[in-house]
N, C-alpha and C positions, 0 to 999 in steps of 0.2 A: 289614459289617465297618467299624469305626470307625478314625479316624486314629491313635488311641493304640495300635492293634495292628499298624500297618504295619511291615514289616521294614526300617526306616530308623533312622538315629541318633537318640538321645534329643534331641539339639540340634535336629535338623530337625523332629521331632514337636512339640517345644515351640514352634518358630517357626510351624508350621502352625496350631496351636491358638490361639496369640496373635493370629494374623492372621484368625481366624474360620473357618478350614477345619477343621471338626470331623467331617465325614462324607465318604465317598468321592464321594457325589453332588455335594457342593459343590466338591470338588477336581476332579472330571471336567469341570466347566464352565469351568475356568480354562485359559488358554493359558500356554505356557512363559514368555513375556515378562511377562505379568501376574503370574504366580506369583513370578518372579524379583524383580520390583519390590516385591511385597508382603512378601517374606521377606528382601529385601536380600541375595540370593545371585546367582550367575551363571546365565545361561540354560541352560548345560549341566547344572548341578546341578538346576535346576528340571525340566528334561526327564527326568532320571533319576528324580526323585521321581514324576512323572506316569506313567512307564513302570512303576514298581513298583506304583503305585496301580491302574493298568489291569490288570496281571497279577494282582494280589491279588483284584480284584473280578470277574475272568473276563470283562472287557469286550473286545470286538473293536474295535481302534482304527479299523478301516475302516468300522465301523458308527457313524453319527452319532447313533443313538438309544440313549442310555444309561439311559433310564428303565425300571424294572421295574414292570409293571402287574399287579395282582392282580384277582381276581374282584370284581364289584360286589355290593352288597346292595340290595335293594329298600327303599323307604321303609316298607313294611308290616313287613318283617323288623326294621328299626331300631326301629319302634314297639313291637314285641313282645320286644325285648331286655330284659335285666334292668333294672328301673327304677332311676333315679338314687337314690342314698342321700345323706344329708346329715349334716353334723357340726354339732351345736348350738353356738351361741356363748354359751349360758347367759343370754342376754337375749331374752325372749319377743318383744319388739317388733322387734328386729333379725332374729331368726329368721323372723318373720312376713313382712317385706319381702323376705327371701331365699328364700322358698318352703319354709322348714323348716330352714334353716341353709346352711352352705357346701357347694356341690355337689361330689360326686365326679365323676370323668371330665372335669373342667373346670379351667381355670387362672383363678384369681381374684386380681386385683391390689387391694391395700388400701393407700391412701396418705393422708398427712396431715402436718400440721406437727409439730415435736418436742413431746413431752409430751401428745399427744392420745390415746395408748393403743395404738399399733400393735403394739409388742412385747408388751404385756399381752394383746392379742387373739391374737397368735401363740402365746404360751405357753398360753393358754386352750384353743385348738384342739388343741394338742399333747397336752393332758391329756384333753379331752373326747372325742377320737377313740377313747379306750380304754374308754369307758363300755360295760359288757357289753350283749349283745343283749337280755337280759331286762329291761334298763332303757331300751330304745329306742336304744341306741348301736350302734356298729360293732364293738366289741371288737377294735380294731386297734392298731397301733403308729404312731409318728411319727418323721419325720426333721426335725431342726432345723438348718438351715445358718446359722451365725452369722458374718456378715461384719464386724460392728462391735464385737464383744465385749460385746453388750448382753444376752445370755442369762444370767439369774441363777437358779442352781439353787435357791437359798433361796426365791425367788418361785414357782418351779414346785412346790416342796413345799407352800407355802401353798395354792396353787390346787388341788393334788391332795387335800389334807386337806379343803378346802371341798367338793370334788366328792364325796368319800365322805360328808360330812354331808348333802349334798343327796339322795344315793341313799337314805340311812337314813330320810329324811323322806318318801320316796315312798309315798303312801297307796294307790297302785294295785296294789301287790304284797303278797303274803302275807309275814308275818314270816319264815317258814322260808326263803323264796326269798332274802331279803336276807342271812340268816345264812350261807347257802351261799356267796353272793357275797363276803361279808365275809371268809370264810376264805380264798377264792381271791385276793383283791386287798386290799392295804393301800397307804397312800400311797407307801411306798418302791417298790412294784411299778410305780406310774405312772412314777416316775423311771427305772426300769430299762427301760421300754418307749419311752423317748425317746432316739433315736440322735442325738447332737450332733456336728456337724462344724464346726470353726473354720477359716475360710479367711482368708488375710492378703493376697491379691493377686488381680487379675482372672484371671491365669493359673491359680492354684490353684482359683478358682471354676469356670473352664471345665473344668479337669481333673476336678473333683469331679462336675460335672453329667454328664460323659461316663461316669464310674464308677457313677453312681446306677443305671443300668439293670442292671448286674451285681449291685449290692448288693441292690436290691429283688427281683430274681429269686431271691436266696438268702433273702430275708426277705419272703415273700409276704403276710404279715399287715400290712405297712406300708400305711396308708390315707391318710396326708397327708404332704406335703413342704412345709415352710415355709422360705422364704429371707428372712432379716432382716439387712440389706435387699439386694434385688437391685441396688440403685443404687450403693452406697458406693464400691466400687473402680472402677467405670466413670466416676465423676465425678472421681476423684482422678488417675487415671493416663493418661487418653486425651486427646490433643490433636487427633488425626485423627478428625473426626466421621464421615466416610464409613466408615472402618474400624470405628469403634465401632458404627455402625448395622448393618453386616454381621455383626459378632460377636454383637450382641444378637439379631438376627433368627434366627441359627442356634441361639442359646440358647433362644429362645422356642419354636422348633419342637421342640427336645428336650423341653421341659416338656410341650408338648401331647401328644407321643408317649407320654411316661411316664403322663400322666393317663389316656389312652385305653387303653393296653396293659395297665395294672395296675388300672384302675378306682379310681383314687385322686384325691384333691384336691391340687392344687398351689396354694399361697398365697404370693404374692410381695408383700412389704412394700416400699413405695416412699417416697421422700422428696419434698419440695417444692422448687421453685425459683421465681425470679421471671421473668416474661415480659413484654416490652414490647408492649402492644396498645392501640390506639385512644388514644394519647397518654398512657398511664399504665402503671405497673408493676403486674402482677397475679400472685398466687400460682398456681402450676400444678404438677402432678406432674412429677417429673424425667424425663429421658431423651428428651424431645421428642415431637413429634406422631406420628412413625412408630411409636414404642413403644406408643402408646395402642391400636394395632390388634393388638398381640401377644397379648393376653389375652382370654379369653372374657368375663369380667365385670370391671368396674372399680368399686370402692367408694371414695368419698372421705370421710375423717373430718374433721370441722371443729367449731369452737366456735360455738354459737348462744346468745349471752348467757352464762348460767351452765351451759348444758347441752352435753355432748358429743353430737354427732349423726353418723350415717352416712347417706350419700346414694348411691343406685345411679346412677352416671353413665352406665354402658353395660352392656347385657346383651341377648342375643338372645331370652331367654325371660322376663325380669323387667321390669316397668314401672318407670319412674323413681319413686322414693319415698324418704322420709327416715324415720329412726327415732332416738330418743334412747336413750342408754345411759350407764352409769356405770362407772368403774373403782374398785373397792372393795378392801378387804383380802382379800376372798374371790375376787377376780377380776372379770371382766366380768359386770355385772348390769343389770337394768332401771334406768332413770334415777331418781335420787332428788333431782336438782337441788341437790346439796350441794357441787359443785365450783366454786369461784369463779374465773372467768377471763374476761378480756375477749374479745370476738369478734375473731378474727384471720383468718378465712377464710370 
């Protein structure tokens, strides 16, 4: 049971989520005095909230062990589970260093400076996840969480039209197969399969993330969740860094749970900030060092002379590697070295 379903006032639920208490497990670890301080309420009110949470979860207050432990899986069982699927980026070189594309069942962070193509890549993945199985795709749908107002439906339509063109040029399939697919999917169908959520504050963002579990359970063909960007509201509205760290940690756990539970890819787009290190200011991804451990994979986008490049900065299964890519009128493609920009990162 999540905080949003507790039988308490809407005001109290809002304060709990804003303070980073998004699950009963996180709430059960708090004392009344700590909760009162975090929510700016009296200890009596905090104690009442804890009692309601304890009753709702069926936990015995006399038992200090609040964890629920389920059966283990052997490593052999894990090896023989359904193999990971990938979402192509439409850039062969980038797909190659990613092991075939963006992995499902994992949380992938993609960060870089403004104008490097983060949103373009996000929209590309939202379209490409819909490529039918006959064309090597997942035939799924996408959720696009727009925190900055940067999602452009006209651009998504352009990329969808280009995706259809690419499928029509696929020489590996018989013509009749494409005709059947063409009847089933048109560019407008790609747009109908992208669920867009516009959030305007960090509290809305937290509430939406808590709601995604229910939404995806009702739309089981969703295969990618893209947040553009995960950073924006948490850089604008937070002065208490300790509180921000706790809220972000809870949010990261939520994303990991969604990825595993529904076998989908979670893609978090991140911004950059400056960090003082070794006597100089350097560009680094936002949200601090603790956030760098919150995702399975971390990909940094940067300029190398005239080329846009992607670098795998962290991954448990992929080696460090770089690949060049381009942002074209058709979307993300292999590098053509036609974008003039000075090196910034």
